[in-house]
C-alpha positions as CSV (number, residue, x, y, z in Angstrom):
1,M,0.0,0.0,0.0
2,L,1.2,3.5,-0.9
3,T,1.3,5.2,2.5
4,S,4.9,6.5,2.8
5,I,6.0,10.1,3.5
6,V,8.0,11.8,0.8
7,C,10.5,14.6,1.3
8,A,11.0,17.2,-1.3
9,P,14.0,16.8,-3.5
10,G,17.1,18.3,-1.9
11,S,15.6,18.3,1.6
12,S,16.0,15.9,4.5
13,P,13.3,14.6,6.8
14,P,12.4,17.3,9.2
15,R,12.9,17.0,12.9
16,A,9.9,16.5,15.1
17,S,8.2,19.8,14.1
18,P,10.4,22.7,13.2
19,T,7.4,25.0,13.0
20,A,6.5,24.0,16.5
21,E,9.9,24.9,17.6
22,M,9.5,28.3,16.0
23,S,6.2,28.8,17.8
24,L,7.9,28.0,21.1
25,V,10.5,30.6,20.3
26,A,7.8,33.2,19.6
27,H,6.1,32.3,22.9
28,A,9.3,32.7,24.8
29,R,9.9,36.0,23.2
30,R,6.4,37.2,24.2
31,L,7.1,36.2,27.8
32,A,10.4,38.1,27.9
33,A,9.0,41.2,26.0
34,P,7.8,43.2,29.0
35,A,11.2,43.2,30.6
36,L,13.1,44.0,27.3
37,R,10.6,46.5,26.0
38,P,12.2,49.7,27.5
39,L,15.7,48.7,26.2
40,R,14.4,47.9,22.8
41,R,12.5,51.1,22.5
42,A,15.5,53.1,23.6
43,A,17.8,51.4,21.1
44,V,15.4,51.7,18.2
45,G,14.4,55.3,19.1
46,A,18.1,56.3,18.9
47,R,18.4,54.9,15.4
48,T,15.2,56.3,14.1
49,H,15.3,59.7,15.6
50,G,15.7,61.5,12.3
51,W,13.1,59.5,10.3
52,A,10.1,61.4,8.9
53,P,6.7,60.3,10.5
54,H,5.2,57.3,8.8
55,S,8.0,57.0,6.3
56,R,8.7,53.3,6.8
57,L,6.5,50.2,6.6
58,F,7.1,47.3,9.0
59,V,5.5,43.9,8.1
60,E,4.9,41.8,11.2
61,Q,4.1,38.1,11.5
62,E,4.4,35.3,14.0
63,A,7.6,33.3,14.0
64,A,5.9,30.2,12.6
65,R,6.8,29.6,9.0
66,W,4.7,28.3,6.0
67,V,2.0,30.5,4.5
68,L,2.3,33.7,6.5
69,A,6.0,34.0,5.8
70,Y,5.3,33.6,2.1
71,E,2.6,36.3,2.3
72,A,4.9,38.6,4.2
73,R,7.5,38.3,1.4
74,Q,4.9,39.0,-1.3
75,L,3.6,42.1,0.6
76,E,7.1,43.4,1.0
77,R,7.7,43.0,-2.7
78,T,4.4,44.8,-3.5
79,A,5.3,47.6,-1.1
80,R,8.7,48.1,-2.7
81,A,7.1,48.2,-6.2
82,L,4.9,51.0,-4.9
83,G,7.8,53.0,-3.7
84,V,7.5,52.2,0.0
85,E,10.6,52.0,2.2
86,L,10.6,49.0,4.5
87,G,11.7,49.2,8.1
88,P,14.4,46.8,9.3
89,P,13.1,43.4,10.5
90,G,12.7,43.1,14.2
91,W,12.3,46.8,14.9
92,A,8.5,47.0,14.8
93,R,8.0,46.5,18.5
94,G,10.3,49.3,19.4
95,V,9.5,51.9,16.8
96,G,7.2,54.9,17.0
97,D,5.6,57.2,14.5
98,Q,5.9,54.7,11.6
99,A,3.5,52.2,9.9
100,I,3.1,48.7,11.1
101,F,1.1,46.1,9.2
102,H,0.4,42.7,10.8
103,L,-0.2,39.7,8.6
104,S,-2.8,38.5,11.1
105,Q,-5.2,40.2,13.5
106,F,-4.1,37.7,16.2
107,T,-0.6,39.2,16.5
108,L,-2.0,42.6,17.3
109,L,-5.4,42.1,19.0
110,L,-4.6,39.2,21.2
111,H,-1.7,40.7,23.1
112,G,-2.7,44.2,23.8
113,F,-1.1,47.0,21.9
114,E,0.1,50.6,22.1
115,R,0.0,53.0,19.1
116,R,3.1,55.1,20.1
117,G,2.2,57.3,17.2
118,N,2.3,54.4,14.7
119,H,-0.3,53.8,12.0
120,L,-1.6,50.2,12.7
121,G,-3.1,47.8,10.2
122,F,-3.6,44.1,9.8
123,A,-5.0,41.3,7.7
124,W,-8.2,39.6,8.9
125,F,-8.2,36.4,6.8
126,H,-10.6,34.5,8.9
127,G,-12.0,34.3,12.5
128,R,-15.7,34.3,12.9
129,P,-16.8,34.8,16.6
130,G,-18.8,31.9,18.0
131,T,-16.7,29.3,16.2
132,P,-16.6,26.2,18.5
133,G,-13.1,25.6,20.0
134,M,-11.8,29.0,18.8
135,P,-12.0,31.5,21.7
136,E,-9.4,33.6,20.1
137,F,-11.9,34.6,17.4
138,D,-14.2,36.0,20.0
139,A,-11.4,37.8,21.8
140,C,-10.2,39.5,18.6
141,F,-13.7,40.6,17.6
142,E,-14.4,42.1,21.0
143,T,-11.0,43.9,21.1
144,M,-11.8,45.3,17.6
145,R,-15.2,46.5,18.7
146,A,-13.7,48.3,21.7
147,R,-10.6,49.7,19.9
148,H,-11.4,50.0,16.2
149,A,-10.8,53.8,16.4
150,E,-7.1,53.0,17.0
151,I,-6.8,50.8,13.9
152,D,-6.0,52.5,10.6
153,R,-6.2,49.8,8.0
154,V,-7.7,46.3,7.7
155,Q,-7.2,43.9,4.8
156,V,-10.0,41.3,4.3
157,T,-9.7,38.7,1.6
158,N,-13.4,38.1,0.9
159,R,-16.8,39.6,1.1
160,A,-18.0,37.6,4.1
161,M,-15.0,38.8,6.2
162,E,-15.6,42.3,5.0
163,E,-19.1,42.3,6.4
164,L,-17.9,40.7,9.7
165,V,-15.2,43.3,10.2
166,L,-17.5,46.2,9.4
167,G,-19.8,44.8,12.1
168,T,-17.2,45.9,14.7
169,G,-18.0,49.5,14.0
170,V,-14.8,50.3,12.2
171,A,-15.1,53.0,9.5
172,K,-15.7,51.6,6.1
173,E,-12.9,53.5,4.5
174,K,-10.4,51.7,6.7
175,V,-11.4,48.3,5.3
176,H,-10.0,47.1,2.0
177,R,-11.0,43.8,0.3
178,I,-7.9,42.4,-1.3
179,P,-7.8,38.6,-2.0
180,I,-4.8,36.5,-1.3
181,G,-3.1,36.7,-4.6
182,I,-1.0,34.3,-6.7
183,D,2.4,34.5,-8.4
184,V,1.5,33.2,-11.8
185,E,5.1,32.8,-12.9
186,A,5.9,30.6,-9.9
187,F,2.7,28.6,-10.5
188,P,2.8,27.8,-14.2
189,L,0.2,25.8,-16.1
190,R,1.1,22.1,-15.9
191,D,1.5,20.0,-19.0
192,A,2.1,16.3,-19.7
193,A,5.8,16.6,-19.1
194,S,5.6,18.4,-15.8
195,R,2.9,15.9,-14.7
196,S,5.0,12.9,-15.5
197,A,8.1,14.5,-13.8
198,A,6.2,15.4,-10.7
199,R,4.6,12.0,-10.3
200,G,8.0,10.4,-10.7
201,S,9.5,12.7,-8.1
202,L,6.7,12.2,-5.6
203,G,6.4,8.4,-6.1
204,L,2.9,8.6,-7.5
205,P,1.6,6.0,-10.1
206,A,1.3,7.4,-13.6
207,S,-2.2,5.9,-14.0
208,A,-3.7,6.9,-10.7
209,F,-6.4,9.5,-10.1
210,V,-4.7,11.7,-7.6
211,V,-6.7,14.0,-5.3
212,G,-4.7,16.9,-3.8
213,S,-5.4,18.2,-0.3
214,F,-3.0,20.9,0.7
215,Q,-4.7,22.4,3.8
216,K,-3.1,22.5,7.2
217,D,-6.0,20.8,9.1
218,G,-4.6,19.6,12.4
219,V,-4.4,21.6,15.6
220,G,-1.0,23.1,16.3
221,W,2.3,22.6,14.5
222,G,3.1,19.1,15.6
223,D,1.7,15.9,14.3
224,G,-1.8,17.3,13.9
225,L,-3.6,14.3,15.3
226,E,-6.3,16.5,16.7
227,P,-8.5,17.8,13.9
228,K,-8.9,21.5,13.2
229,L,-12.6,21.1,12.3
230,I,-13.0,24.5,10.6
231,K,-10.7,23.1,7.9
232,G,-13.0,20.1,7.4
233,P,-10.6,17.1,7.8
234,D,-13.5,14.9,8.9
235,V,-15.5,15.9,5.8
236,L,-12.4,15.1,3.7
237,L,-12.2,11.6,5.1
238,A,-16.0,11.1,4.5
239,V,-15.5,12.1,0.9
240,A,-12.5,9.9,0.5
241,E,-14.4,6.9,1.8
242,R,-17.1,7.3,-0.8
243,L,-14.7,8.1,-3.6
244,R,-12.9,4.9,-3.0
245,D,-15.8,3.0,-4.4
246,R,-16.4,5.4,-7.3
247,V,-12.9,6.2,-8.7
248,P,-10.5,3.5,-9.8
249,E,-6.8,3.8,-8.7
250,L,-7.7,6.6,-6.2
251,V,-4.6,8.1,-4.4
252,F,-4.5,11.2,-2.2
253,L,-1.5,13.6,-2.1
254,L,-1.2,15.6,1.1
255,T,1.1,18.5,1.8
256,G,1.6,20.9,4.7
257,P,2.3,20.4,8.4
258,A,-0.1,18.9,11.0
259,R,-1.8,16.3,8.7
260,G,-1.8,13.4,11.2
261,Y,-5.5,13.2,11.6
262,V,-6.1,12.8,7.9
263,R,-3.2,10.4,7.4
264,A,-4.5,8.2,10.2
265,G,-8.0,8.3,8.7
266,L,-6.7,7.3,5.2
267,E,-4.7,4.5,6.6
268,R,-7.8,3.3,8.5
269,L,-9.8,3.4,5.3
270,G,-7.1,1.6,3.3
271,I,-6.8,4.5,0.8
272,P,-3.3,5.0,-0.6
273,Y,-1.7,8.4,-0.1
274,R,1.5,10.3,-0.1
275,H,2.4,13.1,2.3
276,A,5.0,15.3,0.7
277,L,7.0,17.1,3.3
278,L,7.8,20.3,1.4
279,P,10.3,22.8,2.7
280,D,8.0,25.8,2.0
281,V,5.3,27.2,-0.2
282,D,7.7,27.7,-3.0
283,A,7.8,23.9,-3.5
284,L,4.1,23.6,-4.0
285,P,3.9,24.0,-7.8
286,E,5.4,20.5,-8.2
287,A,2.6,19.1,-6.1
288,Y,-0.1,20.7,-8.2
289,A,1.5,19.3,-11.3
290,A,1.1,15.8,-10.0
291,I,-2.6,15.9,-9.1
292,D,-5.9,15.5,-11.1
293,V,-8.1,17.6,-8.8
294,C,-7.7,19.9,-5.9
295,L,-10.2,19.3,-3.1
296,V,-11.1,21.9,-0.4
297,S,-13.5,20.6,2.2
298,S,-13.3,23.5,4.7
299,R,-16.0,25.0,6.9
300,D,-14.3,28.4,7.1
301,E,-11.4,30.0,5.3
302,G,-9.8,33.3,4.6
303,G,-8.5,32.1,1.2
304,P,-7.7,29.4,0.8
305,R,-4.6,29.9,-1.2
306,A,-5.4,26.6,-3.0
307,V,-8.2,28.3,-5.0
308,L,-5.8,30.4,-7.1
309,E,-3.0,27.9,-6.9
310,A,-5.2,25.3,-8.6
311,M,-6.5,27.7,-11.1
312,A,-3.0,29.0,-12.0
313,T,-1.7,25.5,-12.6
314,G,-4.8,24.3,-14.6
315,V,-5.9,21.8,-11.9
316,P,-9.7,21.3,-11.6
317,L,-10.9,22.7,-8.3
318,V,-13.7,21.4,-6.1
319,S,-14.3,23.6,-3.1
320,T,-16.9,24.3,-0.4
321,R,-18.4,27.8,-0.4
322,V,-15.8,29.3,1.9
323,G,-13.6,32.5,1.9
324,Q,-12.6,33.9,-1.4
325,A,-13.7,30.8,-3.2
326,V,-17.2,32.3,-3.1
327,D,-15.9,35.5,-4.7
328,L,-13.6,34.0,-7.3
329,V,-15.1,30.6,-8.4
330,R,-17.8,30.7,-11.1
331,D,-19.4,27.3,-10.6
332,G,-19.0,25.1,-13.6
333,E,-16.8,27.6,-15.5
334,N,-13.5,28.0,-13.6
335,G,-14.2,25.6,-10.8
336,L,-16.8,23.7,-8.9
337,L,-18.5,24.9,-5.7
338,V,-20.6,23.0,-3.2
339,E,-22.3,23.8,0.1
340,I,-20.3,23.4,3.3
341,E,-20.4,19.9,4.8
342,D,-22.2,18.5,1.7
343,V,-20.4,15.2,1.4
344,D,-22.7,13.9,-1.3
345,A,-22.0,16.9,-3.6
346,L,-18.3,16.9,-2.9
347,V,-18.2,13.2,-3.9
348,E,-20.2,13.8,-7.1
349,R,-18.3,16.8,-8.2
350,T,-14.9,15.2,-7.6
351,A,-15.9,12.0,-9.3
352,S,-17.2,14.0,-12.3
353,V,-13.7,15.4,-12.8
354,A,-12.4,11.8,-13.1
355,S,-14.9,11.1,-16.0
356,A,-15.0,14.5,-17.6
357,P,-14.1,14.7,-21.3
358,A,-10.8,16.4,-22.2
359,E,-12.4,19.4,-23.9
360,E,-14.5,20.2,-20.8
361,L,-11.4,20.1,-18.6
362,E,-9.5,22.3,-21.1
363,R,-12.2,25.0,-20.9
364,T,-12.1,24.9,-17.1
365,R,-8.3,25.1,-17.2
366,A,-8.3,28.2,-19.5
367,A,-11.0,30.0,-17.4
368,G,-9.1,29.2,-14.2
369,R,-5.8,30.5,-15.5
370,R,-7.5,33.8,-16.6
371,T,-8.9,34.2,-13.1
372,A,-5.5,33.6,-11.6
373,E,-3.9,36.2,-13.9
374,E,-6.5,38.7,-13.0
375,T,-5.9,38.1,-9.3
376,S,-2.1,37.9,-9.4
377,Y,0.0,39.8,-6.9
378,V,1.0,42.2,-9.7
379,A,-2.6,42.7,-10.7
380,L,-3.6,43.5,-7.1
381,R,-1.1,46.3,-6.7
382,P,-3.6,49.1,-7.4
383,R,-5.7,47.8,-4.5
384,W,-2.7,47.7,-2.2
385,R,-1.8,51.3,-3.3
386,D,-5.3,52.3,-2.2
387,L,-4.8,50.6,1.2
388,L,-1.3,52.1,1.8
389,T,-2.1,55.6,0.7
390,G,-2.3,57.7,3.8
391,F,-0.9,54.8,5.9
392,V,2.7,55.1,4.8
393,A,4.7,57.3,2.5
394,L,4.6,56.2,-1.2
395,S,6.7,57.3,-4.0
396,G,6.2,54.7,-6.7
397,P,4.2,54.6,-9.9
398,A,0.4,54.4,-9.8
399,G,0.2,50.7,-10.8
């Protein structure tokens, strides 16, 4: 049975959870922060004394790697293209009278914050209050309701989160809907040659129907044996069980950390799978080249990134109606949408891809690629210019 773990070419098997180690480092730093704060502020203040107000942008994120580190890199690239000067990494917690943008509301709203003359902004990808097992969602929402006047910019990735954030009372002009973009050059359309090479590299049978599931769906950054239910890993397994009897030579390809719950479930069901341990998001294009369909079974999402990654690479997408999938997917044209927790529909739509004629798949592939190009990081720069105007000094071109 095909149930082994595959490491990306050129990488070695990871230690017991490097991302967990990074999270522990971040936690330790937060514990030490109160004692070190005065020293940090004094040191940074001495170096920034001559800076003009709000002349530098600092992009803040948690120490854990994977998606947010990638998004931070893309935002910094966009900011530079718009003529924004970036502040040195690590200085944000000591700086004053500048612009600080957090890649998640959690890094700002969960820990208490002081403005110190800074313009403050953050991305609110997901986090609906009242979600079972997610008290941090409620805490952020309540803090935002109480202190929204102190927040200068909020990026939301989809219409549902826009409505939720506006419900805190924040001024509408502070909220900007900018989807999670895609680097279309890094995620090229797959072809027969790249498919064959990817399957060989990842140890996948050439004749198999491979379902890709690239969501982190376990709690924490360790093995992920406890399911993160908003990501729908239980739904994914229910779909897999039904597909086993519908699709010959079914194989699942998993990526991302904390996939232990799904791996254990697939082993219990006797469904072959590979779990590719990729070093970072930059290695994902090979995984997309290897699959026949990308399956998203989540109950709540800010993106997911998989929507545009699948479209960019020409992989058929089957997704629940979550996050920016609702805004970007035109059902039956550039992807397939089903209701949340609708296992029957997820099975039918995924099985339909396995039997779809080549011309139908080609139409979907072309439409999806157009959507990806229209939502690329470069195409989204005008929206980021709108968000950054008045938040930090800009000197670049209008596009």
